[in-house]
N, C-alpha and C positions, 0 to 999 in steps of 0.2 A: 175671375176672382171673386168675391163677394160686392156685389151690389150697392153699394151703401144706401136704403130707402129713402127712397125721396116724396114716400104717400101722404106722412109727416103735413108737407109743403102745401103741395097742391090747394087740397081744400082749403085751409088758412086763407092763400091766397085770391077764393075767391067773397070770403067773407071783409076781406082787408079790402076791395076797395070803397065799402062805406066807412071804414075808418077813417082811408085816406079824403074821402068825399065830407067827411063828420069833421075836417080840419081847412080845408083849401073851396070854398067858393064854386075857383074857380079853376081849371089844370089846365096851368100855360105852356102851349109848344115848346121843346125848345128850339129857338134860332138856331136853324139853316148855317152851315159854314163853309162860305162861299167864295167867289173868287171871281174876279176879271178878266185874265186869261190862266190860259193852260200851263199844266205841269212844268219848269224849265227843266227837271231831272226830278229826283224817285224821292226825295224829303219835300217834293210838296205834294208827289200824286196822293190819292187820296184812298186808303183802304175800307175793304168790304170784305164779310165771307161771313161763312158760318159755321165755328166750329173746323173741316176739315179742310175746308176749298177756300181759298184767297186771294182774290186779284186787287193791286192798283192801280185807279184810274187816271191817266193821266190829261185827260180832257183837252186833247191838241182836236185840230180843226180837219185838214184833210185826211190824217196819216193817225189815227188814234192808236195806240198802245194803250194792252188789258196786258200787265205782266203777270202770269198767275204760277200761285201754289197750293200744293199740294200737300198735305198735313202729314202726313204717313213715309213721304220721298226726302231719304235720307239713303246718302252713302254706305258701304259695309254692307258688312250682317254682323252675326251670333258671336255676340266677345271670347274672346280666346278666356278662358277665368283663371286659368294657372301659367300667367302671359309672364313670371319672371319666379321660376321656381331656385326653392333655397333662399327667397327674399326674406325669412324670417328667422332666419338665422345672424343677422346684422341687426334684427332690433332691441336684444341685449346687448352687443357692445355701444348703440348708437347711444341707452339708458346710461350705461356706465359713464361716459363721453361726459352725458350731462351734468351726472352727478357728483365730476370731480371739474366744472364750469369749464369743459375746451371746446366750447360750443362751435368754433372751428369747425375738428374733428366732428362735434356730432352732427355739425349738416355737414360735411361730404361724408359721412355713413350715410344717414337719411337718403341718400338718394339713392341710396343701394335699396330702399323700398321704394321704385319706381317700377308703376305700367307701362301701359301702353294708352295714345291720347284714342283720344273719342272719334268719333263722327262726325260727318255736318250735314246738316239740314239743305235741300238743293231745293233747286226752283225746278220749273214743269218748265214755260215756256213764257211765250209771248204773244201774242195775237195783234194779230192789227189790222185797223179797220180801216181803206186805206176808200177813201171819196172825191169820184168825180165832181170837180168844184168848178167853177171859176171865177175870180172876184174875191175882196176882202171881206170877211167876215166884219158886222156888227150883231150889237147888243148880245156879244157872247157875255155870258155866265156858264160856271161852273159850281155845282155843290156836293157835300155832302149834307142829308134829312138822318137825323139819329133818330126822329120820330118812329120812321121805317125803314129806318137803316137799305140806303138807295143814293146812289152818286147819279147828280145829271149834267148834262153836259148841252147846252144850247147856246144855239148863235142865227144868224138871219146872214145869208146871201144874197145879191140881188133882189130884194125882196120876199125869199120863199125862208122859212126859219123849218131849222134841222136841230131835232133833238135826239140824246141817246139814253136809255137809262138806264143803271147798270145794279141787279140784287143779287144776292145767294143765298137762295134758300136751303135752309135747314128742312122743312117739309119731304120733297122733291129730291133734295143733294145736288142742284144743279146750277148752272151761273145762268144768270138769265140776261142778254141784252136786248132791248125794245130799243129801236133805231123808227123814225119818224122825220114828216117834209110835209109843209104846207099847204103839200101843190102838187096834183095828184099826180104821180110817176116821176118826180123831181127827184127820186134819193134811187143810187148805184152807188158801189160798191163792190171792192175788193173784201173778201176777212182770209188773211193769211198767215201762216203758223209758224214760228220758231223755234227751238228750242238752243238752247250752251249745252245739251249733251249728242250724240248721234245718235238719229230715225230714223227710221222711216216711216214715209205718207203715203195711206191705202185709199183711195179713196171705195167707200163704203154705200152711194148709193148717189144719188143726179141730188142732193142734195143735203149731203155728209163728210165727212171728212173725219180722217184717222188720223194721230200722227206719233206715233210709237219708240219704244225705246229705252233704254236702261242707264241707270244710276251708275255712277264710280264704286265701284270696288274700295276703292279707297280715299278717301282726299285727307289729302292734312292738316290741320290747323292755320288759319292764315298769316299767325305770328313762327311757326317751321319754316326756316329761309336754309338748311340744314340740304337737302331730299333735291336732287338733278328731276327728279316725274314727281310733282307734288299729288298729283292726281292721276287716278292709276284704275282706265278702266276697265282691262283684263281681267279674267277669272275662271282656271280651270277648272276650278273644284265643285262651280255649279252652286257657290253658299254665298256669293257677295253679288251684291252687286241687283238691285234692285229693279223691275221693269215695272216703265209706265204703263199707260193706254190711256189719251185723250183725245175727244171728239168737237168737232164744230160741226152741227147741226141747222140748219136753216126749220123754225116747228113749222112757220106759218110768212106768207106776204105776198103781194099782190101783184109782184111784177114777175121776172122772169130766175130761176134760177139755173146754173150751171157747176157743175167742179171737176176739176185737174187736181194734178199732186199739189199744185201751183196756191191754192187756194178755193173759196169757194166766189160765186161771183152771182152779183144780186141785182138786175137792171132793171129801169121802167117802173121802180116800189115808190108806193106812200108811207107804205109800213113792212117790217121785215123785224118777227123776233125769231136770235140766234137763240139757241142754248149750248151752253157747253159743259161736259159730262169728264169727269176723270178720274179715274182709278189706278191705285199700284198691287203689285205683286203683296205687298208684305202680310206676313201671317204669325205675325206674334213677333215677343224679343230674345226670343230664345227659336225661332226655323231660320231656316235658310230659304231670304225671298228667292234665291231663281228657284232650286230643285224644289225645296220646300212652298211656295210660293202659291196665294190664292190667282183664281185664270181670272187677271184685271181686265181684257180683253169682255170676258164676258161680262161683270162686272162693270165698266160702261156703258153696255152694249144694256144694260137695264135701265139706270136710270134713266135716259134717251123712252125705254120703250114705257115704262111705265106713267112720262109724262105728255104721251104719245095721246089725242085729246081732248086736251088741258090750253084750254085760251092763258095769252096771257096775265088777263086778269086773274084769271082760276091761282095764277102760281102764285101774280104777286096777293092775292087776298091772302090766300095760304101762309104765305110767306113773310104778311105783315102780321098774321094774326100770330103765329110762329112767333115771332121776336117779340111783336107787345106783351106780351105775357110777361118775360122776361123784365123788358129794359121800363113796363111800367109801373113796375114797383118800389120805384121809389122816385121819389119830388123834392127839387132838394131847390128855391127861389131865394133869392135876398131885393131887400128893399133898397134899391136905390134913390138918392138923394133927388126931389119932388119935380127940382129943373135940373136935373139928366135924367130928359127923356130915354127909353131905350135903343142902344143903337142898329143900326142896319149897316158899316161898312165890311167889306171884303173883310179877311181873316186875314190877311197879310200887313191890310192898313190898322187891323186891329189890334194885334200884335203890338205894329210899332208907337203907333198910340196910347198901351198899356206900359211898352219900356218907358215911356218918359212920361212916366209917373202918372197920367191920369184914370180915374175912378169907373171899374164895369164890372160890376157886380156878377152883372150877367153871363161874362166870360166866366168867372171865374165859379160860376157853377153850372156853368154849360159843360166846363174843366172836369170836374166832377162825375158828369153825366157822359163826356167822351170816356170817360177808360169804366166806367159800365159798358158800353159799347164796346168797348176791345176785348176788353174779358169776354162777353155774347160771341162774340165774331171768331173770337178762336180759340176759345175751352168749353166745348160741348157733348158730353155724356154719349156714351153710344146707347143706339136706337137697337130696340130688340127686333133681331129677327136681318138685321143688316151689320152682313160678319167685314164689309168697308168705309162703315161710319163710324170708325171705331175711335174711346176717347183715349186720345194724343194730347200729353199739357199741352197750353201753351210757349214757345220754346222761345228766348232772351230776345228775338224778333217776333213773335208772337205766332203768325203764321208768314208774314210777309217778307219775301227777302228773294234779291235777283239771282247771287251768286255762287258760283260756285265752290268758293273757300270764303264763306263769310264772315264775319269779324266773330273773332273767339268762337269758329264752325257754328253759331247760330245755335248750340244748343242747351242744356241746360245744368249752368255753373249754381249749384248747390249752398254757397257761403256765403250767397245770399239773394244773389238774381233772382231764381226759379221760386223761389219763397216768397218774395217778393210778387208776383207774380199776383200771387192768388192770395196776399193781405186780404186785397176788397171782401174776395168770396162771399163770405159769412156775410159779411158786417153789412156790407150793401144789398142784399135778401137773393143773391143769387149762388144759394148753398149747392143745387144741382152741380154748379158748373165748376166744383170744386172736384170731382170724384175722377175727372180724367190723373187729376196729382195727385191722387190718396192711392186710387188703381195703382197705379206705376209708383208711385213708394213699395208695393209688396211685390213688384218686378223686379228694386233693382234691390229689396231684400232677398231676391232666390238669389242673384248674382253675391248678392254683400254677402251670405255666408260664408261663400267659398272664398273669399279676399279675406277677410276676416281671419281663416282657419290660415291660407297661404301666406300670407303677408305676415302674421303676428300669431300664430298660433294658438289665435283668440274665439271664443262660444259669439253666439248672438249674431249680428250684420250689420255693418255699417258703410256708405259711400262718400265717396270723397271729393273733392274739389268740383268734375267734371263728372255729367251722364247723358245721356243721347238714349234714342229709339228702343238701341238695342239694353236694355239699363248698365251701361258698364257704372262699377262701383269703385273701382282700383284705383289707386294713385296713379296717376297720369304723369307725363315727364319722360317717354321711349325711354326708362332703363335709364335713369341716371344723367339725362337732356334738361332737364327740367328744374327750375328754381325751389327749392320745397318753402321756400316764403308762398306756395296757394297750390301745388303740384302734391305738397303729402300734411293735408289737414285733414284729419281722418273723422271731421265730428257732423257729417252730413246727413248720417240716422239719425243723430239727437235732432237736429233740429229741425227734417224732414216729419221727427213723429209729434213737434207739436201741433202741427195740420191733423195725425188726425186724432188729434184729441181735438182741438179747437170746435172738429168738425162734428163732434161729441155734445159739447159746451154750449153750441149754439142751438144746436134739434134734437138735444134728449133721447137719441134712435137709439138705445139698449140694445139690442141688436147687432149691428152695426158693431159699438162696444166690444159684447162679445166676441162676435161670431169673425171681427176684424181687426181690428184697431187694436186694441186689447194684444192679443198676442205678437202683434208687431212689434208694437210700443215693449213692450216687456223685455223679448228678442234683440232692441237697441240698447233696452239698460241695461241684461247679459252682459255687451258688449262692451259696455261702459265698465262693468265692474270688472273686468277684468283688463280692462286700459290701464285702470287706473291704478300705480303704484304710491309706495310710501317713503316719504322724503325721509330725510335725519332729524326730524324735530313728529316721525309721528303722525302726519297730516297727507292725506289723498292729493295724487296731484296725475296731472296727464303726466309720460314720455314718452316721447316727444309729441311736442305744443308750439304751434304757430299762431299766431293774430292775423288773418289774413286783410292784407298782403305787405302786412310791412315789418320795417326792418331795424330791431332799438339797438343804444351805442353800450356798452359796458359801462362799468365804472375806470375801464384801462381803457376808454377811447376804442373797442373792434365794437365792429358792427360782426352784428349776426339778426339770425329769424327762427332759428331753434332754439328753445325752451325748452320749462318745463314750466306746466302749470298759469297758462296764460288768463286770464280775466275770463275771455272770450268763451275756452274752454269748462274753465269751471262754471259758469253761471248757467254753461248748454248741460251740465250733465246737472247739474244743480235742477234744472227746471224741466229735463225726462224726468229727475226719479220723484219729483212731486207730482210731474202726472199719473205715471203711473202710478205711484202709490194712492192718487182721491182716484183712478177710474179701480183698481181691484178695490178699493174701498165703495166700492158704487153698486159693485158686481158680484162684492162679500165673495174672495175667491181668494189664495197663494196671502193668506194671513202672514205665513212663514219667511217670504220673501216680503214681503212688503217691509215686515219687520231690521232684516238684511239695509234694503234698502232705505231707510229709517235708521240705521244708526249708520252706513255710510256715508250717508248725507252730513250729519252729523261731524265726522271727519274731514269733510272736503277743504281743503286750502283755501285761507278765507277772502274775500272780497278785501282791497285797501285802498284808502285814500293816502296822495303821492305827497309827495312838498309841495307843489305846489298846489294844494286842495283838492287838484279833481284826485278822478276815479283811474287808480293806476295799469298797468296796461299787461304789465310783464309780471312775471316771481318774482323779480326786483324792481325797484322804483329808477329803470333807465330813463334815458334820454330819447327821442324818435329822433333815427334820420330825418325822416318828415314829418316836424309836427304840424304839419297843416294835410296829414296822408286822409285823402275819398275815404278808407277804410275808417267805420268810430265803429268796430264786433267789440267790441269790449260791454258797450253799452247796449248788447242785446240785453242784458238782465233788466234795461228800461220797457223797452221795447226791442221787440214784440214779446221781448221773455217778464216773467212779474213778478224778479225778486227785488227792483227798485220802488219805491212810487212815494214820492210825496205827499200821499196818505199815512203810509204807515213808515217809512227808513228816510224822513228828514236829512239825517245828515247827509248817507250815502247820494240819495237826486244834490244834495248840493253838489256834490262833488261831481256829481256828470254831469249838471251843469258847468260847474270849472271847466270839464272837459271838453265841452262841446265850448267852448268857450276860445281856448286855449288852440283849437283842433278849426275855427273860424266858421264862416259859412260858406264857405269857397267850396268849388269839389264839380265831381260829374254831374249828370242830368239824374242818377238814382240814387249818386250819393248825398248830392239837398234836396229829395227826395222821403229818405231816410231821415233826416237832420229835422221835417214840419215829423213827421212822429215822433221825436224824439222828444222836440217843442210842444208838441201838444199832450207828449204823457208828463210833463213838466207842469203842465199847468199855463205855460206863456202863447197864450192865442197873439198876444200882436209877434213874439218872434216867430213862429211857425208862418203865420200870415207874412211876412216880413219873408219868409222863402219863399215860401207859397210865387208872389210875385219875381222872385226871380226867376223860379221855376219856367215862370211864362212870359224871361226873359226872349224876342225873337233872335236867332242864330240861321245862320247861313251854314256854319263851319263843317267841314265833312271828314278830316281827318281824325287820328286821335288828338285828343290835346289835356292828360289826366288836369293841369294845373289851371289853364283856364276854360276850362270845356262845361259844358249843360246848356240847359236851356230848351229849346222848342221853336221844332222849325217851323214854318209857315204850314204845315200841314197838321201841327197839334202833335206830333207822333215827338216822346223824348230824345232827345241829343246825348247822348252820352261825353263829346261824338266818338262813333255815329248813333247811329241811330236802336235805341236799344228799348222795350216795351216796359219794362217794368218801372220804369220812373215815371209814366204815366201811371199806373197799378199802384206804383206809391206815394205818386199825387194822389192822387181818390184817397186811398187810405188814409192819410194824412190829413181827408177835408175832414173823413169820419171821427176821427180820435177828434179834430177840434169840438166835432156835435155830439158826442155821444163814445163814454168808458166803461167800459161793462169788466173788468178783467182786477178792479178792488175789494172782489166782498158785494158789491153793488150796480146801479147804474146810474152813472154820475154824469147829468142831464148837461151840453152845453158847458164842458169843465176847460176849456181852451176860448171859448167863443170872442174872437179879437175887433178890439173898437171898432176896427171896418163896415163889421157885420152888424149892425147895431140891432136891427132890424130883421126876423126873414121868418120861414119854415122849412119843414122837413118831413117826411111821411114815408115809411118805411123802411125804415132802418132797423134792426136787428142785433140783438141781444143774449147774451150767453142768457143758459138759463131757458130759451124758448118763448121770449119777448120781441115783440115788435113795437114797435114806438113812431107816433107824429109829433109834432110842437113847434106852436106858433111862438114868437116873440118880438115883443116891440120895446125897443130906450133899453137893450141888456136881459128886460124882466120875461120872463115863461109869463103866458097871458092862456093857455091850452098846450094842452100833452093828454095823447090821449095813446093808453100801455094795453094792446092785447095781446094774453096771453097763451102761449098750447100747449103748457105744461103743467100751469099751476100754480103750488105755492107762493112762495112771502118772496114780492119782490122790493129790497130799498133800491129808496128813489135816494139822490144825492139833489138840488135842485139850488140855484143862484139865491132864490129869493122862497118864500111864504108862495105854498100852496091849498086848495083847499080841495074836498071832493067833492063828486054830485051823484045823487043818484045810488047807486052798489057798490061806488067808489070810498072806505071806510077810511082815510090816513092815521095813522097816531104817529108821535116820535119813534123815532128808533134807539132799542136797547136791546146791549147785550149784542152775543156776537148773532150772524146773519146762520138761520137754521136752516135754512135753503142749502141741498148739497153743493149746486151748479157755484155758489158762492162762494166753498168753504175756502178757507185762505190757506195755503201750505203752510205747514214751519218750517220760519222766519226768523233765522236767530240775531237778524240784524231788527227787528221790527221795535220801533218804540212807542207809536200811537195806532188810534184804532182809525180805520178811515170814517165808523161816526161821526168821529171829533170835529165841530160845526166850528167855523169861524168864519169870520168878513163879512155876514148877513147870511150864508150858506145854510141851510135846511137840509136835515135828513128823515123820508119818514119812512115806514112801512107801510105794504100795501098785503093784505092777504089778498090771493088770486085763484081763481078758477079756470081751469081747463076748456077753451074756446070761446073767457068771455074779455068782455071791452072796459077797458075802464076812462073814467075821461075824467082829468084834475080843471083846474082855471085856478089862475092866479088873482091873491087876495089884493081886494083895490087900497 
């Protein structure tokens, strides 16, 4: 794959440290996430990771549990690219049924357009550290410090203080566990390994044990109940079933070490450092992981060999330097009431207090940074020369999963969840962490080209509801067993293409756009051109069309899920066509294709306002089976799309607001997170803030409850329920949208600041056009703004109060359309207002910028 260059980012970061300091005199450390007791279950354990290796730390006293993952360990093997021969013959029949309004028959026929389910992300195993202890622990604490990405457990027994610190090093690709006792020779323990998969154990040396096994050849999704053997390990073809090798190594200790197949034994030590190395045979989405797999044993051994001679301190320093050059790019703090000192409470107590209505602005800023921490920990770009440390995107659970048949296979659910994982990447200054997904889009396009051909006789590429490490792109459903309401949604390619465009819009990397992103975007648009058909009034519609994962009720009282021209479909096509048009203009290529898209875009089925004043979701103004359904997919045009905005399309923005009012504020974790983003885009900070507080509601709910779910587990992971990491990422994105927006043709500072955030400061946020923003505000008014430009060009600012420039910053009132090509607004038939129109004390300025320079603005007295 073409590696999107990040060289433009790194040099700027060195300069930006000055930008951070210019705005904030003191860089406050983030408060640790800590507890007074061990984790009772997985939803209380603490996540650490390096993008490839993940650990859930339970903090138990006598027998610590460390649950392990490796990002490339999945069931299965390369996809069957033609899983339903002859499926395309049913497409004309589906369309014929739809246009005669026989929706039940259309849904029945649509099930004929289904392929196989995806495979499942797998756990690696468990490492248990059993200490020889007598007596009851006192002074117990466990914590996750997101300033240095370490998890530490500490307690005292009989006057001896014991500590365990766990971190996962990206530079050394190892899990490091440092154990200490305050009394010489008081540390004795056994390190034992288990796995949910069949494994063998081999003694590699006096201080090293290897655990070797194979992932399943196939694992059914957890919701499939009809197969007598849902998990299959046997595979005679040598093409399904990924091998893995993980090793426990005592790197250093002053105690006595011995090893047998039951584990590693350390006696009478004061300190011990354990290293865990892991690798799989995964060799690419299109390679058999068994027959054509990498040598996982060699890879696992190589990581340990490279760490030979490195002290624990040296490993820690390298880990912290690597982590902090990502984590420290953004600072965010909110000013608390002077009468309320900063809290130092255990996180479970803190969340309970917050759920009771107490103010805790530090918790809100911590939650924002925790989302960034999770992205750093679960999505890293590939390291040159390191074939095993490949860039696997964060899945439904990031990289943390203990179950062979995890919820929804812990896969890539591309009708919202996968995309939500990466909403914070660009805006929160983690652009290179976007590249695992961007690369994977190229792989999905490879299988997607065959999917569009075999299922629809169409060109281009697309992805459907689900994908996995094997880049599955076909409609899932096991050839007719899945509901079309989710299985047959065909617009994943259009949505994923927005990420290709946004990475360019934020970075300005022209080579990436020209060589990689634009060709993929163009092919996705070619599929949409083939997918669109003309309705009886000459308008272009998608058919079949669904709106994930909702059900309509017709005027006859009939329920259905398959229709034509759902609002989400049309918004996705509009967005894709607009981005491809803009990309072709900037690259000065494909003028004829651009004109084709412009002409087709003008004929797209229009957005409609329903009888309740809401944005209509369906082709007709039908009722919803569930009026408060968790998916609000038709508001894609508001977020993350840019077709709707209070600044340009106020009537449709009001309709979107009414839609949200009808849907209500309830929903699962990720749904509530998306609604935070919606309300932020509507510039209603108080409503966004209300939902943020509800997202942070402490819950212990384990099962799936769509109606009453949502909230946050004691470890700050988001409850779908069960856990899905997209809710965390969506929450961080929502906070970012409250502070800074750049999709409306300008930089909009504090567009959705809630009343509760009267004073605060943030630095390091990124905006489209290559801008980095730091700002401080007091009593709702900006007092200081710093803008650094990496690309130059005209920076148009929309701010809540009047500003004046200092030194080289020359502000002038904004006039005309923004000439900066990164802020050109697409042609939009619904636009009735210019984003430059200023109301309610808002000021709109133009600031001419040069690449590499910083500009300071201050609030007028």
